[in-house]
C-alpha positions as semicolon CSV with decimal commas, in nm:
position;residue;x (nm);y (nm);z (nm)
1;M;-4,355;-27,727;6,414
2;D;-4,629;-27,864;6,554
3;M;-4,529;-28,208;6,596
4;T;-4,223;-28,156;6,755
5;L;-4,420;-28,019;7,067
6;W;-4,694;-28,294;7,120
7;P;-4,669;-28,580;7,399
8;F;-4,696;-28,873;7,127
9;K;-4,573;-28,977;6,788
10;V;-4,749;-28,958;6,458
11;I;-4,649;-29,293;6,246
12;A;-4,750;-29,436;5,889
13;G;-5,016;-29,676;5,904
14;P;-5,135;-29,975;5,664
15;G;-5,198;-29,776;5,317
16;D;-4,980;-29,500;5,441
17;K;-5,208;-29,350;5,675
18;P;-5,124;-29,177;5,969
19;K;-5,170;-29,372;6,324
20;I;-5,084;-29,194;6,682
21;A;-4,908;-29,421;6,865
22;V;-4,938;-29,345;7,276
23;Q;-4,772;-29,503;7,575
24;Y;-5,082;-29,655;7,773
25;M;-5,033;-29,859;8,105
26;S;-4,664;-29,903;8,014
27;E;-4,748;-29,992;7,671
28;E;-4,724;-29,841;7,344
29;K;-5,013;-29,844;7,128
30;E;-5,140;-29,707;6,787
31;F;-5,436;-29,552;6,715
32;S;-5,616;-29,359;6,387
33;A;-5,795;-29,020;6,396
34;E;-6,089;-29,214;6,421
35;D;-6,036;-29,413;6,666
36;I;-5,988;-29,110;6,873
37;S;-6,228;-28,917;6,755
38;S;-6,486;-29,190;6,804
39;I;-6,367;-29,202;7,238
40;V;-6,405;-28,867;7,213
41;L;-6,804;-28,936;7,073
42;I;-6,805;-29,266;7,333
43;K;-6,810;-28,998;7,601
44;M;-6,972;-28,744;7,498
45;R;-7,268;-29,039;7,412
46;D;-7,250;-29,166;7,761
47;I;-7,285;-28,812;7,946
48;A;-7,610;-28,767;7,738
49;E;-7,748;-29,066;7,822
50;A;-7,686;-29,065;8,215
51;F;-7,884;-28,701;8,180
52;L;-8,115;-28,739;7,980
53;G;-8,188;-29,141;8,076
54;R;-8,209;-29,336;7,752
55;T;-8,038;-29,479;7,440
56;I;-7,894;-29,240;7,220
57;R;-7,848;-29,403;6,892
58;N;-7,866;-29,066;6,688
59;A;-7,643;-28,804;6,640
60;V;-7,579;-28,491;6,452
61;V;-7,217;-28,408;6,473
62;S;-7,030;-28,076;6,399
63;V;-6,696;-28,002;6,220
64;P;-6,479;-27,700;6,158
65;A;-6,647;-27,541;5,808
66;Y;-6,337;-27,553;5,640
67;F;-6,336;-27,967;5,682
68;N;-6,258;-28,083;5,342
69;D;-6,436;-28,389;5,215
70;S;-6,209;-28,675;5,367
71;Q;-6,194;-28,521;5,709
72;R;-6,595;-28,547;5,731
73;Q;-6,546;-28,886;5,580
74;A;-6,375;-28,942;5,853
75;T;-6,616;-28,822;6,112
76;K;-6,900;-28,986;5,988
77;E;-6,684;-29,301;5,996
78;A;-6,565;-29,178;6,383
79;G;-6,966;-29,169;6,452
80;G;-6,998;-29,515;6,335
81;L;-6,745;-29,694;6,595
82;A;-6,913;-29,502;6,854
83;G;-7,239;-29,713;6,781
84;L;-7,419;-29,363;6,647
85;N;-7,599;-29,344;6,353
86;V;-7,460;-28,960;6,197
87;M;-7,787;-28,811;6,101
88;R;-7,584;-28,499;5,962
89;I;-7,255;-28,360;5,908
90;I;-7,313;-27,932;6,048
91;N;-7,064;-27,679;5,986
92;E;-6,998;-27,508;6,350
93;P;-7,039;-27,164;6,254
94;T;-7,379;-27,259;6,104
95;A;-7,487;-27,411;6,392
96;A;-7,381;-27,109;6,602
97;A;-7,584;-26,887;6,365
98;I;-7,869;-27,103;6,462
99;A;-7,813;-27,047;6,796
100;Y;-7,790;-26,654;6,741
101;G;-8,099;-26,657;6,554
102;L;-8,336;-26,840;6,801
103;D;-8,204;-26,635;7,055
104;K;-8,453;-26,414;7,231
105;K;-8,251;-26,108;7,278
106;V;-8,185;-26,091;6,847
107;I;-8,425;-25,907;6,702
108;S;-8,462;-25,953;6,332
109;V;-8,624;-25,765;6,112
110;G;-8,559;-25,806;5,753
111;E;-8,303;-25,963;5,611
112;K;-7,931;-25,878;5,798
113;N;-7,622;-26,015;5,724
114;V;-7,441;-26,222;6,054
115;L;-7,031;-26,273;6,036
116;I;-6,973;-26,594;6,270
117;F;-6,630;-26,591;6,446
118;D;-6,568;-26,870;6,553
119;L;-6,197;-26,956;6,687
120;G;-6,176;-27,207;6,920
121;G;-5,889;-27,482;7,019
122;G;-5,743;-27,608;6,714
123;T;-5,964;-27,438;6,416
124;F;-6,056;-27,077;6,270
125;D;-6,378;-27,073;6,077
126;V;-6,581;-26,741;5,949
127;S;-6,887;-26,754;5,834
128;L;-7,077;-26,444;5,654
129;I;-7,463;-26,573;5,682
130;T;-7,769;-26,381;5,575
131;L;-8,084;-26,443;5,767
132;E;-8,446;-26,342;5,727
133;D;-8,780;-26,527;5,864
134;L;-8,545;-26,836;5,963
135;I;-8,390;-26,877;5,705
136;F;-8,031;-26,915;5,746
137;K;-7,806;-26,894;5,434
138;V;-7,448;-26,908;5,457
139;K;-7,279;-26,686;5,156
140;S;-6,952;-26,770;5,232
141;T;-6,758;-26,945;5,439
142;A;-6,343;-26,931;5,513
143;G;-6,114;-27,110;5,716
144;D;-5,829;-27,274;5,882
145;T;-5,778;-27,635;6,031
146;H;-5,473;-27,515;6,218
147;L;-5,560;-27,234;6,348
148;G;-5,679;-27,186;6,727
149;G;-5,565;-27,191;7,106
150;E;-5,360;-27,429;7,096
151;D;-5,096;-27,285;6,845
152;F;-5,145;-26,966;7,069
153;D;-5,021;-27,231;7,370
154;N;-4,724;-27,364;7,103
155;R;-4,624;-26,982;7,124
156;M;-4,611;-26,965;7,496
157;V;-4,420;-27,332;7,531
158;D;-4,191;-27,247;7,290
159;H;-4,089;-26,907;7,463
160;F;-4,077;-27,095;7,794
161;V;-3,841;-27,355;7,681
162;E;-3,622;-27,105;7,549
163;E;-3,635;-26,955;7,878
164;F;-3,616;-27,328;8,097
165;K;-3,274;-27,358;7,828
166;R;-3,099;-27,000;7,880
167;K;-3,168;-27,036;8,291
168;N;-3,101;-27,378;8,333
169;K;-2,896;-27,513;7,992
170;K;-3,105;-27,777;8,011
171;D;-3,327;-27,877;7,701
172;I;-3,693;-27,983;7,776
173;S;-3,806;-28,009;7,389
174;G;-3,711;-28,401;7,397
175;N;-3,873;-28,466;7,704
176;P;-4,270;-28,558;7,664
177;R;-4,398;-28,557;8,032
178;A;-4,231;-28,202;8,088
179;L;-4,396;-28,095;7,765
180;R;-4,712;-28,176;7,854
181;R;-4,686;-28,059;8,269
182;L;-4,535;-27,727;8,063
183;R;-4,840;-27,708;7,777
184;T;-5,086;-27,770;8,110
185;A;-4,919;-27,431;8,237
186;C;-4,931;-27,224;7,926
187;E;-5,304;-27,297;7,868
188;R;-5,391;-27,231;8,228
189;A;-5,167;-26,902;8,209
190;K;-5,368;-26,799;7,863
191;R;-5,673;-26,813;8,028
192;T;-5,578;-26,622;8,312
193;L;-5,430;-26,331;8,102
194;S;-5,761;-26,283;7,927
195;S;-5,887;-26,136;8,222
196;T;-5,542;-25,975;8,410
197;A;-5,287;-25,804;8,308
198;Q;-4,983;-26,053;8,425
199;T;-5,000;-26,420;8,513
200;T;-4,779;-26,641;8,671
201;V;-4,684;-27,022;8,554
202;E;-4,506;-27,211;8,900
203;I;-4,413;-27,641;8,766
204;D;-4,252;-27,821;9,052
205;S;-3,973;-28,040;8,927
206;L;-4,021;-28,014;8,563
207;C;-3,706;-28,179;8,473
208;E;-3,444;-28,317;8,700
209;G;-3,607;-28,175;9,004
210;I;-3,576;-27,839;8,878
211;N;-3,833;-27,646;8,956
212;F;-3,974;-27,341;8,700
213;Y;-4,103;-26,993;8,843
214;T;-4,202;-26,724;8,592
215;T;-4,446;-26,473;8,476
216;I;-4,548;-26,336;8,186
217;T;-4,781;-26,028;8,061
218;R;-5,039;-26,013;7,851
219;A;-4,883;-25,762;7,643
220;R;-4,603;-26,054;7,555
221;F;-4,871;-26,308;7,508
222;E;-4,991;-26,051;7,229
223;E;-4,625;-25,982;7,087
224;L;-4,580;-26,406;7,086
225;N;-4,886;-26,457;6,913
226;I;-5,015;-26,135;6,691
227;D;-4,879;-26,252;6,360
228;L;-5,178;-26,543;6,439
229;F;-5,484;-26,325;6,567
230;R;-5,391;-26,069;6,219
231;K;-5,437;-26,421;6,018
232;C;-5,783;-26,467;6,118
233;L;-5,874;-26,131;5,992
234;V;-5,687;-26,186;5,650
235;L;-5,930;-26,495;5,641
236;V;-6,255;-26,220;5,764
237;E;-6,104;-25,993;5,434
238;K;-6,131;-26,330;5,219
239;C;-6,484;-26,445;5,361
240;L;-6,633;-26,079;5,297
241;R;-6,472;-26,039;4,969
242;D;-6,626;-26,427;4,852
243;A;-6,939;-26,300;4,979
244;K;-6,974;-25,936;4,792
245;V;-7,059;-25,782;5,113
246;D;-6,885;-25,429;5,248
247;K;-6,782;-25,501;5,584
248;S;-6,993;-25,153;5,678
249;T;-7,305;-25,362;5,584
250;V;-7,276;-25,641;5,848
251;H;-7,538;-25,594;6,129
252;D;-7,395;-25,846;6,389
253;V;-7,055;-26,011;6,445
254;V;-7,085;-26,278;6,661
255;L;-6,777;-26,462;6,882
256;V;-6,777;-26,855;6,895
257;G;-6,527;-27,080;7,041
258;G;-6,355;-26,977;7,340
259;S;-6,037;-26,868;7,186
260;T;-6,263;-26,527;7,107
261;R;-6,206;-26,483;7,484
262;I;-5,887;-26,360;7,406
263;P;-5,910;-25,970;7,478
264;K;-5,683;-25,839;7,180
265;V;-5,881;-26,110;6,943
266;Q;-6,165;-25,862;7,005
267;Q;-6,000;-25,574;6,972
268;L;-5,849;-25,668;6,621
269;L;-6,186;-25,751;6,528
270;Q;-6,344;-25,486;6,641
271;D;-6,120;-25,204;6,528
272;F;-6,155;-25,402;6,191
273;F;-6,530;-25,315;6,190
274;N;-6,447;-24,978;6,258
275;G;-6,559;-24,960;6,642
276;K;-6,898;-25,180;6,581
277;E;-6,959;-25,371;6,921
278;L;-6,944;-25,737;6,905
279;C;-7,216;-25,927;6,958
280;K;-7,186;-26,161;7,255
281;N;-7,559;-26,259;7,335
282;I;-7,465;-26,608;7,320
283;N;-7,220;-26,840;7,520
284;P;-6,935;-26,892;7,339
285;D;-6,850;-27,249;7,454
286;E;-7,230;-27,398;7,377
287;A;-7,403;-27,236;7,052
288;V;-7,248;-27,495;6,828
289;A;-7,386;-27,781;7,016
290;Y;-7,719;-27,598;7,116
291;G;-7,717;-27,494;6,707
292;A;-7,642;-27,896;6,647
293;T;-7,920;-27,987;6,865
294;V;-8,198;-27,765;6,693
295;Q;-8,050;-27,940;6,363
296;A;-8,093;-28,296;6,524
297;A;-8,461;-28,200;6,622
298;I;-8,537;-28,064;6,246
299;L;-8,390;-28,419;6,135
300;S;-8,607;-28,615;6,336
301;G;-8,909;-28,397;6,345
302;E;-8,920;-28,295;6,720
303;G;-8,954;-27,972;6,855
304;N;-9,154;-27,624;6,827
305;E;-9,261;-27,477;6,476
306;K;-9,022;-27,200;6,551
307;V;-8,769;-27,484;6,483
308;Q;-8,923;-27,690;6,181
309;D;-9,003;-27,390;6,040
310;L;-8,616;-27,320;6,001
311;L;-8,454;-27,372;5,684
312;L;-8,112;-27,452;5,693
313;L;-7,853;-27,358;5,297
314;D;-7,518;-27,404;5,366
315;V;-7,264;-27,379;5,132
316;A;-6,938;-27,614;5,013
317;P;-6,606;-27,456;5,157
318;F;-6,363;-27,552;4,845
319;S;-6,452;-27,573;4,500
320;L;-6,458;-27,953;4,311
321;G;-6,312;-27,998;3,972
322;M;-6,176;-28,233;3,758
323;Q;-5,787;-28,292;3,642
324;T;-5,743;-28,179;3,244
325;D;-5,508;-28,370;3,035
326;E;-5,274;-28,072;3,107
327;G;-5,270;-28,117;3,491
328;V;-5,499;-27,773;3,543
329;M;-5,808;-27,825;3,759
330;T;-6,153;-27,809;3,591
331;V;-6,416;-27,648;3,849
332;L;-6,738;-27,829;3,823
333;I;-6,928;-27,702;4,152
334;P;-6,720;-27,376;4,271
335;R;-6,661;-27,288;4,679
336;N;-6,939;-27,099;4,863
337;A;-7,157;-27,286;4,607
338;T;-7,494;-27,404;4,848
339;I;-7,504;-27,786;4,898
340;P;-7,679;-28,016;4,829
341;A;-7,570;-27,991;4,491
342;K;-7,520;-28,162;4,135
343;K;-7,277;-28,138;3,846
344;E;-7,283;-28,367;3,544
345;Q;-7,000;-28,402;3,316
346;V;-7,033;-28,588;2,989
347;F;-6,711;-28,750;2,783
348;F;-6,703;-28,955;2,501
349;T;-6,459;-29,236;2,375
350;N;-6,214;-29,153;2,110
351;K;-6,103;-29,394;1,853
352;G;-5,997;-29,766;1,965
353;Q;-6,009;-29,652;2,357
354;T;-6,043;-29,937;2,588
355;N;-5,952;-29,754;2,913
356;D;-6,041;-29,450;3,081
357;I;-5,929;-29,262;3,451
358;I;-6,185;-29,001;3,630
359;K;-5,961;-28,757;3,877
360;V;-6,158;-28,579;4,091
361;Y;-5,991;-28,305;4,282
362;E;-6,134;-28,032;4,541
363;G;-5,882;-27,717;4,647
364;E;-5,905;-27,347;4,488
365;G;-5,573;-27,346;4,248
366;T;-5,574;-27,343;3,862
367;R;-5,328;-27,673;3,959
368;A;-5,499;-28,014;4,059
369;D;-5,471;-27,975;4,459
370;N;-5,596;-28,230;4,686
371;L;-5,704;-28,529;4,500
372;L;-6,039;-28,678;4,653
373;V;-6,123;-28,997;4,420
374;K;-5,968;-29,191;4,149
375;C;-6,200;-29,385;3,944
376;E;-6,064;-29,635;3,718
377;F;-6,264;-29,844;3,422
378;S;-6,144;-30,095;3,197
379;G;-6,302;-30,353;2,944
380;I;-6,439;-30,068;2,699
381;P;-6,484;-30,269;2,366
382;P;-6,253;-30,071;2,098
383;A;-6,445;-29,866;1,869
384;P;-6,487;-29,576;1,658
385;K;-6,436;-29,230;1,824
386;G;-6,784;-29,114;2,031
387;E;-6,940;-29,467;1,994
388;Y;-6,937;-29,494;2,399
389;K;-7,044;-29,192;2,614
390;I;-6,892;-29,198;3,007
391;T;-7,170;-28,990;3,194
392;A;-7,026;-28,884;3,571
393;C;-7,244;-28,747;3,818
394;F;-7,051;-28,513;4,081
395;D;-7,302;-28,494;4,398
396;I;-7,224;-28,295;4,682
397;D;-7,454;-28,399;4,997
398;A;-7,598;-28,195;5,277
399;N;-7,296;-28,286;5,453
400;G;-7,033;-28,151;5,234
401;I;-6,954;-28,526;5,137
402;L;-6,863;-28,626;4,764
403;I;-7,065;-28,909;4,589
404;L;-6,921;-28,975;4,220
405;N;-7,185;-29,231;4,040
406;V;-7,038;-29,316;3,733
407;S;-7,246;-29,479;3,423
408;F;-7,117;-29,620;3,104
409;E;-7,346;-29,636;2,795
410;E;-7,323;-29,704;2,387
411;T;-7,419;-29,426;2,165
412;T;-7,568;-29,407;1,799
413;T;-7,337;-29,130;1,692
414;G;-7,021;-29,272;1,682
415;E;-6,776;-29,210;1,370
């Protein structure tokens, strides 16, 4: 559904990888997601270099906690394309928790359960973190990589496309320029509705010289998006359930991301936590960048004693496993396992077996979900059953990225 409202096309590239086709200087140009991400990172690096007056080569890059393995790999590749050495991929709610934990206004005595509610422009993450003496331990994480401010904008765009069609008998859904202008106006209206009960949308010559002037109330905006807002609470419940933490024992609910400024989101969240005051001590726009900066200082051996004493224990957002012959996934590293994590699996060859395939998946279903790695090897000498041993070592590093090592050796136990 999103794709119909995008002012660009998504096409199949080499190896069936998606490419983004855009009009630039009257030409159609194609970019991979990594290309686009690297352009953003280059711009950010340029801003930082101009501010600091020196060259930047190393970086800690934040990602949504619910990014899967391939999305994390792609982010690391984008950093490389931008000329950066990516020291660490850090989960955004975890980075925000660092900002919260180091905030001077936060008084920490004993262990605290802190829920990070991170609703941004395109993604939603929620993490339950225990904090004690600068030890940050993520207990569980949940989220949706397709839920955020853009989705709320899309609902408004759909609403106004229908209104324009009704008033003017013109359909602008196939007009990229008109959609782009309408989307910009909708985003502006959404922000305004966080501080006022009604706002106007005014676009001169939106399509074929027709002006579009209309109004929208906060109540109507909430009505258009209420199912999406409630979806956030379903994920909060999942996060608490996975952490085995009752909501009454959560000490602080920390708001992160621009979309947490939406009054209805705050109201629903506060109601869910039985009227508990939400924590707004940290800047929702800057908290993740602040936490990522602290992580960079730790990895570089810089910063004060408080920073260097900080310990961060994150988790894997998805289960990792192998597919059995029946197509059922056997979990090796469960979701919310502390990372880095390691697991070995040993197999013995059958009689006369000359080749094998190891398939590694991530996901939560009993059926194998998302194929990460398909490792095929051949040339095994025909031998009695159990003559050869195959050892697969599954290693999830601190970035949440899988490293698979497979070794093959002769045994002395063959039949």
